Steps between C-alpha positions, in 0.01 A plus 500: 500500500357695211518867413175633362313824454323603819122500519284723715476212750881523549490870591484459881796258490703737281424793729600286800838431336551871431383609847806375688797324348637392840201300627210298367177700484172309491321592174167490688621793711568723198244767414449521123368852455384681185849631421640145489201382296554778244874437481453126450231558236734737315785246506269217398353692204834631366676264256834658597461410870481175691476425868665160526462254786708196585258242635509157653145371468281782629774664708668815370867478598640787296414782265646746252356766274624507141459810284596464135648817353539568129801710411713635223827412673664162455376475141134535600501210744231486763627487858332383817504680832457274804365647823336385822704179516421313819522148640321406821728568796472144632593349162814699417831328449356194331528610137150643450630847411741350250215297346269802490764707320596215264141462388455879470812515277363214289166684456680818395718313249193329350348845457814613316646727766871567468557637850364458853554782743410561862575729787557404862516727802853590607473343849396158361848344486367141505275574202791657314714189551207288384451699177873498429503119547239485222724696264358850546766771484506833683499711187328827590432728794123538552310815590143553625284806540192475722203670332 
């Protein structure tokens, strides 16, 4: 398994992972419209963003988006925000999520980040246990405002 930056060819597989976390969605059934194309192009062209994919050969088994954030806190250290973390529903429980996150942490450390942060929806108790098993701490209460 390797974690690498996603290419445009990976976009249907990434969208399939994000479409339904409880079942496997066939990437061929995913419509990649202009909004997805623009969003992927923006991520791909921004040096502070990466769409990462965990692959076995040509098969995308997991994904995560990393956004690198400069800041004045923590002595000017850059931090990384991880979002859209998914592992294929039929491959969960075998350590792929742990491997995906380990490699994402390694990438962030190589970049010089001093902190990784993420949010997870309140009802996702299994995901919360998973992140805590990796050493993440519940340190803040998150807020969102739909615009």
